[in-house]
N, C-alpha and C positions, 0 to 999 in steps of 0.2 A: 575640128579632129584631123583630117588630112594635113593640114598647113601645121598644123602641132607637130606632128609627128616628122614631117618634111624638117622642121625645125629642131627637133631633136637629135635627128640622124645628122645634122649637118657637123655639130662638134665632133663626134667620135668617127668621121667619115664614113657613113654607110649608105653611100647613095643609093645602091638597089634596094636596100630595105625601105628607104623612103619612098621611093619611085613605085615599088611594087606591093608594099603590106596593105594599103587600104583595100586595093581593088581585091587581092585576094581573099582576103577576109570577108568582106563584102560578097563575093561572089560564093564563097562557101557558106555563107548564113553565118558566120561568127563576126559581124560588124559589134556587137556586144562586148567583145571581147578586148575591142582596142583602146579603152581607157585602161583596162589591165595591163594589156602589153606595153602601152606606152609608160605609165606607172613605174612597174615592177620592173621590165627590162631594159627601157631606154632611159630613164632618168637615173635610174640605178646605175647601169652601164656608164654613163656618163660619170658621175661622181665615183666610182668605183676607178675609172681611168685616171682622174685630176688624182687620186689620193696615191695613185701608183707611181704618177708622173713626180708627182712632190717625192714620195720615198727614193727615187731613181735619182733626182737632184742632189737630197740630203746625203745619200752614199757617194756621189761624185764629189759634192764638196768635202766630205770628210777625207776622202782618198787624197782631194789635194791639198788640204790640210796636214796630212801627212809630209808630203815635199819629197817624195822620190823623185820626183821627178827633174829636182834641183840639181841633185847628185847626179842623175844621168844626164845631166845637160839637154835635157827635152823642152821645147817648146811648148806652151799651153796659151789657147784659145777657148775661152768662153763665150757662148753666146747664148741668149735668152736668161740671162743670169740676175737675180738684183745684186747692184754694183755695189751695195754694202756688205754681201756677205762674199764677193769676191775680195773684197778689202780685207775682211777679218779674216779670211783663209792668207792673204799676201801677209797681214800683219802676225800673224802667228809664226807663219815659216820662216819670214826675217829674224824673228824673237829666237827659234829655233835655232838656225844656222850661226846667229851671233852667239850663241850658248854653247857651240860644238866647237867653235874655233878657240 
């Protein structure tokens, strides 16, 4: 149980929770609550964070696709995005620019 909780705390970067949870729950006589904590909080929290991250990426890509940065002459650096998404945004922007001219 201790190792699974540590593992689940790794992705959402919760090192204190990983280090302290099992000991505190055990000392308080609530070790039987650990599976519930693990399932409800840690698994759900990890999934919710993943969903929020994907939503943020989609919003950023939609903003890039609008192309306001081109008219302002702003450079854009994209990290950690699938290259096909960036290419699609670039292609849409190039089409929009050529239609405006």
